[in-house]
C-alpha positions as CSV (number, residue, x, y, z in Angstrom):
1,M,102.8,103.3,92.7
2,S,101.0,104.4,95.7
3,R,101.4,107.1,98.2
4,R,103.9,109.7,99.0
5,A,107.2,110.5,100.7
6,W,105.7,113.1,103.0
7,A,108.7,114.6,104.9
8,S,110.2,115.8,101.6
9,R,107.1,117.9,101.1
10,M,106.6,119.1,104.7
11,P,109.9,120.6,105.8
12,V,108.9,121.1,109.5
13,I,107.9,117.4,109.7
14,G,111.4,116.6,108.5
15,A,112.9,118.9,111.1
16,I,110.9,117.2,113.9
17,A,112.0,113.8,112.6
18,S,115.6,114.8,112.8
19,A,115.3,116.2,116.3
20,L,113.6,113.0,117.5
21,R,115.6,110.5,115.4
22,D,117.6,109.1,118.4
23,L,114.4,108.8,120.5
24,V,112.4,106.7,118.1
25,H,112.6,102.9,118.6
26,H,112.9,100.5,115.7
27,S,109.9,98.3,115.5
28,P,110.4,95.1,117.5
29,G,108.8,91.9,116.3
30,G,106.8,92.1,113.1
31,V,107.0,90.0,110.0
32,P,110.5,89.8,108.4
33,A,111.3,90.2,104.7
34,P,110.7,87.0,102.6
35,T,113.7,84.8,102.0
36,V,112.7,83.1,98.8
37,P,114.7,84.0,95.7
38,V,113.4,86.8,93.4
39,K,112.9,85.3,89.9
40,P,113.2,87.4,86.8
41,N,109.9,89.1,86.0
42,P,110.1,90.9,82.6
43,R,107.2,93.1,81.7
44,W,105.3,91.7,78.6
45,S,105.4,94.3,75.8
46,G,103.8,92.2,73.0
47,T,100.5,92.8,71.3
48,T,99.0,89.4,72.2
49,K,97.8,88.1,75.5
50,P,100.8,86.6,77.4
51,P,100.8,83.6,79.7
52,P,100.1,84.4,83.4
53,V,102.9,85.1,85.9
54,P,103.6,81.7,87.5
55,R,101.9,81.4,90.9
56,E,105.1,80.0,92.4
57,D,106.9,83.3,91.6
58,V,104.9,85.2,94.2
59,V,107.3,86.1,97.0
60,L,104.6,87.1,99.6
61,R,103.0,84.8,102.1
62,L,99.5,85.3,103.3
63,P,98.1,85.6,105.9
64,D,101.5,86.6,107.4
65,D,102.1,89.5,105.1
66,M,98.9,91.1,106.1
67,Y,100.7,92.0,109.4
68,R,103.1,94.8,110.3
69,H,106.7,94.3,109.0
70,D,109.8,94.6,111.0
71,G,112.1,97.3,109.7
72,A,109.9,98.6,106.9
73,P,110.4,102.3,106.4
74,T,106.9,102.7,105.0
75,E,103.7,100.6,105.5
76,W,100.0,101.2,105.0
77,W,96.6,99.6,104.6
78,W,94.6,101.7,102.1
79,H,90.8,101.0,101.5
80,T,89.3,102.7,98.5
81,G,86.3,102.2,96.3
82,T,82.7,102.8,95.4
83,L,79.7,102.0,97.7
84,R,76.0,102.5,97.0
85,A,72.9,103.1,99.0
86,G,70.2,102.5,96.5
87,D,70.8,105.0,93.7
88,R,73.2,107.1,95.8
89,V,76.9,106.7,95.0
90,F,79.7,107.2,97.4
91,G,83.4,107.1,96.8
92,F,85.6,106.6,99.9
93,E,89.1,106.3,101.1
94,I,90.3,105.2,104.5
95,N,94.0,105.0,105.0
96,A,96.3,104.3,108.0
97,A,100.0,104.7,107.2
98,S,103.3,104.7,109.0
99,F,106.5,106.4,107.7
100,T,108.9,105.0,110.3
101,G,111.8,105.9,108.1
102,Q,110.8,109.5,108.6
103,H,109.4,109.1,112.1
104,F,105.7,109.9,111.7
105,A,102.3,108.4,110.8
106,M,99.2,109.7,109.1
107,T,95.6,109.0,108.3
108,Q,93.9,110.1,105.1
109,V,90.1,109.7,104.9
110,S,87.7,111.0,102.3
111,L,84.1,110.7,101.1
112,S,82.7,111.7,97.7
113,D,79.0,112.0,97.9
114,V,78.4,112.0,94.1
115,S,74.7,112.7,94.1
116,A,75.1,115.7,96.4
117,A,78.3,116.8,94.6
118,R,80.1,117.0,98.0
119,H,83.6,115.9,98.9
120,Y,84.8,115.5,102.5
121,E,88.5,115.0,103.3
122,R,91.1,115.2,106.0
123,T,94.8,114.4,106.3
124,Q,96.1,114.1,109.9
125,V,99.7,113.7,110.8
126,Y,100.8,112.0,114.1
127,G,104.1,112.7,115.8
128,P,106.3,109.8,117.1
129,A,106.6,108.4,120.6
130,P,107.8,109.2,123.2
131,F,106.6,112.8,122.6
132,G,103.9,111.9,120.2
133,V,101.0,109.4,120.1
134,F,102.4,107.3,117.2
135,D,104.2,104.3,118.7
136,V,105.7,102.1,116.0
137,R,105.7,99.2,118.5
138,Q,101.9,99.4,119.0
139,W,100.1,101.0,116.1
140,A,99.7,97.7,114.1
141,E,99.8,94.1,114.9
142,G,103.1,92.3,113.9
143,D,102.4,88.9,115.3
144,P,100.5,86.6,112.8
145,A,99.5,84.4,115.8
146,K,97.2,87.2,117.0
147,D,94.2,89.0,115.6
148,W,95.3,91.7,113.1
149,Y,94.8,95.4,113.6
150,A,96.0,98.8,112.5
151,R,95.0,101.8,114.6
152,L,95.7,105.5,114.5
153,G,93.7,107.8,116.7
154,D,90.6,106.9,118.8
155,P,87.0,107.9,118.2
156,G,86.7,109.0,121.8
157,W,89.4,111.6,121.6
158,L,88.1,115.1,121.5
159,V,91.6,116.1,120.4
160,G,92.1,113.7,117.6
161,G,93.5,116.2,115.2
162,F,93.3,119.8,114.1
163,S,91.9,122.0,111.4
164,V,93.7,125.2,110.5
165,T,90.9,127.7,110.0
166,S,93.3,130.5,109.1
167,G,96.9,130.1,108.2
168,G,97.9,133.6,109.2
169,S,101.1,135.2,107.7
170,G,104.6,136.4,108.5
171,Y,105.7,133.3,110.6
172,T,109.4,132.7,110.5
173,S,109.2,129.8,112.9
174,A,106.4,127.5,114.0
175,P,104.1,129.1,116.6
176,T,103.4,127.4,119.9
177,V,100.2,125.4,120.0
178,S,98.2,125.8,123.3
179,I,95.2,123.6,124.0
180,D,93.0,124.8,126.8
181,G,89.8,123.2,128.2
182,D,88.5,121.0,131.0
183,G,91.1,118.3,130.4
184,S,94.9,118.4,130.2
185,G,98.0,117.0,128.4
186,A,97.0,117.6,124.8
187,S,99.7,118.9,122.5
188,G,100.6,119.6,118.9
189,I,103.2,121.1,116.6
190,A,102.4,123.6,113.9
191,V,103.8,123.2,110.4
192,L,104.5,126.2,108.1
193,D,104.1,126.4,104.4
194,D,106.5,128.1,102.0
195,H,104.9,131.5,102.5
196,G,105.1,131.8,106.3
197,G,101.6,130.6,107.0
198,V,100.5,127.6,109.2
199,T,99.3,124.8,107.0
200,Q,99.0,121.8,109.3
201,I,99.2,120.9,113.0
202,V,100.8,117.6,113.9
203,L,99.0,115.8,116.8
204,L,101.5,114.8,119.5
205,K,99.2,113.9,122.5
206,P,95.4,113.8,122.7
207,G,95.4,114.5,126.4
208,T,92.9,113.2,129.0
209,G,89.8,114.4,130.8
210,F,88.2,116.5,128.1
211,T,84.4,116.4,128.1
212,Q,84.1,119.4,125.7
213,T,86.2,120.4,122.7
214,P,89.0,122.6,124.0
215,T,90.2,125.9,122.5
216,V,93.3,125.9,120.4
217,T,95.5,129.0,120.3
218,L,98.7,129.7,118.3
219,T,101.2,132.2,119.6
220,G,104.7,133.4,118.8
221,G,106.7,132.5,115.7
222,G,107.0,136.1,114.5
223,G,103.7,136.1,112.6
224,S,100.0,136.6,113.3
225,G,96.5,135.6,112.3
226,A,96.8,131.8,112.5
227,T,93.8,130.0,114.0
228,A,92.8,126.4,114.5
229,V,90.3,124.1,116.1
230,A,90.6,120.6,117.6
231,V,88.6,117.8,115.9
232,R,87.9,114.2,116.3
233,N,89.8,111.9,113.9
234,S,90.5,108.2,113.9
235,V,91.0,105.0,111.8
236,T,90.7,101.5,113.3
237,M,91.0,98.3,111.2
238,T,90.7,94.8,112.6
239,A,90.5,91.2,111.2
240,P,90.5,87.8,112.8
241,R,93.7,85.7,113.0
242,A,92.0,82.7,111.5
243,D,91.6,84.5,108.1
244,P,92.4,88.2,107.9
245,T,91.2,88.4,104.4
246,K,87.6,88.0,105.7
247,D,85.6,90.2,108.1
248,I,87.9,93.2,108.0
249,A,86.1,95.7,110.2
250,V,86.9,99.3,109.5
251,H,85.7,102.2,111.7
252,S,86.7,105.8,111.0
253,V,85.6,109.3,112.1
254,L,86.2,112.0,109.5
255,V,85.7,115.7,110.2
256,D,86.0,117.6,106.9
257,E,89.1,119.9,106.8
258,E,87.2,122.9,105.5
259,T,83.6,122.7,106.7
260,L,84.1,120.7,109.9
261,D,81.2,118.4,108.8
262,E,81.4,114.9,110.4
263,V,81.3,111.6,108.5
264,V,81.4,108.2,110.3
265,F,82.2,104.9,108.6
266,D,81.3,101.5,110.0
267,L,82.2,99.0,107.3
268,V,83.1,95.3,106.9
269,F,85.0,93.8,104.0
270,S,85.7,90.2,102.9
271,Q,87.9,89.2,100.0
272,Q,86.4,87.0,97.3
273,G,89.0,84.8,95.5
274,R,92.7,85.0,95.2
275,P,94.5,88.1,96.4
276,F,96.0,90.5,93.8
277,F,99.8,90.6,93.8
278,V,101.1,93.7,92.0
279,W,103.6,93.0,89.2
280,G,102.2,89.4,89.5
281,T,104.8,88.6,92.2
282,G,104.2,91.1,94.9
283,I,107.7,92.6,94.7
284,E,109.0,95.3,92.3
285,P,110.6,93.7,89.3
286,S,113.9,95.6,89.7
287,A,114.5,93.8,93.1
288,T,117.4,91.4,93.2
289,E,117.4,90.8,96.9
290,Q,114.9,90.6,99.7
291,S,115.1,93.7,101.7
292,L,112.4,95.8,103.4
293,E,114.7,98.8,103.3
294,K,115.5,98.5,99.6
295,D,112.6,96.8,97.9
296,N,108.9,97.6,97.6
297,Y,106.3,95.0,98.4
298,Y,102.7,95.3,97.3
299,F,99.5,93.2,97.3
300,S,95.8,94.1,97.2
301,Y,92.4,92.7,97.9
302,T,90.5,93.8,94.8
303,R,87.2,92.0,95.2
304,L,86.2,92.9,98.7
305,A,82.5,92.3,99.4
306,A,81.6,95.4,101.4
307,S,78.7,96.3,103.6
308,G,78.0,98.6,106.5
309,T,77.0,102.2,107.1
310,I,78.2,105.7,106.2
311,T,76.7,108.5,108.4
312,V,76.7,112.0,106.9
313,A,75.3,115.0,108.7
314,G,73.6,112.7,111.1
315,Q,71.9,110.6,108.5
316,E,72.9,106.9,108.3
317,H,73.1,105.3,104.9
318,P,73.3,101.4,104.6
319,V,75.8,100.7,101.8
320,T,77.1,97.8,99.8
321,G,79.6,97.3,97.0
322,T,82.8,95.6,95.9
323,T,85.8,97.6,97.0
324,W,89.7,97.5,97.1
325,M,92.4,97.4,99.7
326,D,96.1,98.0,99.1
327,H,98.8,96.9,101.5
328,E,102.1,98.3,100.4
329,Y,105.3,98.4,102.5
330,G,109.1,98.5,102.3
331,F,111.1,101.2,100.4
332,F,109.1,103.9,98.7
333,G,111.2,106.7,97.3
334,G,113.6,109.0,98.9
335,G,113.2,111.9,101.3
336,T,114.0,114.7,98.8
337,S,111.9,116.3,96.1
338,D,113.9,114.7,93.2
339,T,113.6,111.2,94.7
340,R,110.0,111.4,95.7
341,V,107.7,109.0,93.9
342,R,105.1,110.5,91.5
343,W,102.4,108.6,89.7
344,L,99.1,108.5,87.7
345,L,97.1,105.4,88.8
346,Q,93.9,103.9,87.6
347,D,92.4,100.9,89.4
348,M,89.6,99.2,87.7
349,Q,87.0,96.5,88.6
350,L,85.5,95.5,85.3
351,S,82.2,93.9,84.4
352,N,84.0,91.0,82.7
353,G,85.5,89.9,86.0
354,Y,89.0,91.4,85.4
355,T,90.6,93.8,87.9
356,I,93.4,96.1,86.7
357,S,95.9,98.3,88.4
358,N,97.5,100.6,85.8
359,A,100.3,103.0,86.8
360,G,102.3,105.6,84.9
361,M,105.3,106.9,86.9
362,I,106.2,110.5,86.3
363,G,109.1,112.8,87.0
364,E,109.6,116.0,89.0
365,G,108.0,118.9,87.3
366,Y,105.3,116.9,85.5
367,K,102.0,118.5,84.8
368,P,99.1,116.7,83.0
369,E,98.7,117.7,79.4
370,I,95.7,116.7,77.3
371,G,96.6,114.2,74.6
372,V,100.2,113.5,75.8
373,P,100.7,109.8,76.6
374,V,102.7,108.5,79.5
375,D,104.4,105.0,79.4
376,A,102.8,102.8,82.1
377,F,102.5,99.3,83.3
378,A,99.5,97.2,84.3
379,T,98.9,94.3,86.5
380,L,95.7,92.4,85.5
381,Q,93.8,89.6,87.2
382,D,91.2,87.5,85.5
383,A,88.1,86.0,87.0
384,D,90.1,82.8,87.8
385,G,92.7,84.7,89.7
386,E,95.6,84.5,87.2
387,L,97.8,87.5,87.1
388,Y,99.5,89.3,84.2
389,Y,102.2,92.0,84.1
390,V,102.2,94.0,80.9
391,S,103.1,97.3,79.2
392,S,100.5,100.0,78.8
393,T,100.0,103.8,78.3
394,V,97.9,106.4,80.0
395,T,96.8,109.6,78.4
396,A,95.0,112.6,79.9
397,V,92.0,113.3,77.7
398,G,89.0,115.7,77.8
399,E,89.6,118.7,80.0
400,L,91.6,119.5,83.1
401,W,90.0,120.6,86.4
402,T,91.8,123.3,88.4
403,S,91.6,123.2,92.2
404,P,90.4,126.5,93.7
405,R,92.3,125.7,96.9
406,T,95.8,124.7,95.6
407,G,95.8,125.8,92.0
408,N,96.8,122.3,90.8
409,A,95.3,121.1,87.6
410,Y,94.1,117.5,87.4
411,A,92.8,115.4,84.5
412,R,89.1,114.5,84.6
413,Q,89.6,111.6,82.3
414,F,92.4,109.1,81.4
415,R,92.6,106.9,78.4
416,V,94.2,103.6,79.3
417,E,95.5,101.4,76.4
418,I,96.8,97.9,77.0
419,P,97.7,96.4,73.6
420,S,98.2,92.8,74.8
421,F,94.6,92.7,76.0
422,Q,93.1,94.8,73.2
423,A,92.1,97.2,75.9
424,D,91.1,100.8,75.3
425,I,89.3,102.2,78.3
426,T,88.4,105.7,79.3
427,V,88.3,106.3,83.1
428,T,86.2,109.4,84.0
429,T,86.0,111.0,87.5
430,R,82.5,110.9,88.9
431,L,83.0,114.1,90.8
432,E,85.4,116.9,89.8
433,D,86.7,117.9,93.2
434,Q,88.2,114.9,94.9
435,E,91.4,116.5,96.0
436,F,93.2,116.1,99.3
437,S,94.3,119.7,99.6
438,V,96.7,119.4,102.6
439,G,99.2,122.2,102.4
440,G,102.5,121.2,100.7
441,A,101.3,117.8,99.6
442,P,98.0,117.9,97.7
443,I,96.9,114.8,95.8
444,Y,93.9,113.8,93.8
445,E,92.1,110.5,94.7
446,G,88.6,109.5,93.9
447,T,85.8,107.4,92.4
448,A,85.6,107.0,88.6
449,D,83.7,105.4,85.8
450,P,85.5,103.1,83.4
451,A,84.1,102.4,79.9
452,G,85.6,101.0,76.8
453,T,86.6,97.7,75.2
454,F,88.6,94.8,76.4
455,L,89.5,91.6,74.5
456,G,87.0,92.7,71.8
457,E,84.0,93.3,74.2
458,D,82.5,96.3,75.8
459,V,83.2,96.7,79.5
460,S,82.1,99.0,82.3
461,G,82.4,98.8,86.1
462,D,83.9,100.9,88.9
463,A,87.3,102.6,89.0
464,W,89.6,104.7,91.2
465,I,91.9,107.5,90.0
466,E,95.0,108.9,91.7
467,Q,97.2,111.8,90.5
468,A,100.3,112.7,92.6
469,Y,102.9,115.0,91.0
């Protein structure tokens, strides 16, 4: 439904994980899996509006389940949505994610400046402790008696990540990454693509004492021509223990992967109304037991009153809006290409008060084809907070957009049909290029415009599109 099994798409990360497997500690503390029984939760496939999913069938417990979970192989907090500064429209994504089952963490941050037709994006991978900066015991708060946080990187680090400015060629093994400047102790590991070029550098340690950005040099590995630079990169999220659905403060520094332009986010979010439990219960319907290692758990805050600033090229923009946060954890696909999760997702905040998460799950080898429908499922929440879990379809319409960097073709529009709610909504991207182009694992995520009919009335609003295949 959300996010990807990264090690299966980045072989060197998988090799690093295997080498460090015995040195990575299991997460102590943290919230355990729920113990309440999982009730049957059949998906409604009728053509009339069903009764809501009973509230007592929800397996999650808030605020506890906002916190880090003990033994979850994947876990992330993922802020997305549309913000406005007057007539200027920004789509944004700020994500902090751990893949403890594969022994690494990552941030993904993007900004779509719709009026300027600019997209800024970065994916940064963090290696595991003790050799790397990612410490599963410390990266997110697991004690509900304390203020909540999730934190990867630090805005003060001058070595907070890396941009590969040239991948070079001919590498048969990862070249050595040397970092030289007025500080010391910074380190990283290069990742190769399938063609013998450097595609990514995993941050191990940020080092200390740097007052100026150091020089990065790549040597050895049997190839030549690879170059990279060190950049700032960080995501910090915090919320008060008394009510972590309110006053969620998010600070992030994004240096664009390609242009090296800097974007800084300072935002605060507060949920309005009942949280949104995906599938109506918060646990995948196929679950028969409560296990963080076998089951997928998922809830969202879909009505976050948002405010703060976005600073682009030194210009600060005060922004407001209603945005979305996903917290997903537990099992999420396997570590091989044929078991990796692939999806088409459309999240919608509609003018009639409904919020919708619609997902079509797709198989290995899928490519979007105009006019070809994909079976999907939708979780809907009405203005009173009631939740519904129903069948739907999603169809790519209009034209495809092909990325000049990766060659991937993505749909610009999706038609979402939900028969039980008489819904026929077309979701259109507001900016063509909203791709995370990280080598080996590109994905499309961005702000979109929903328009159509729902329960016999015209609707509009804000939306978010994801395409991972």
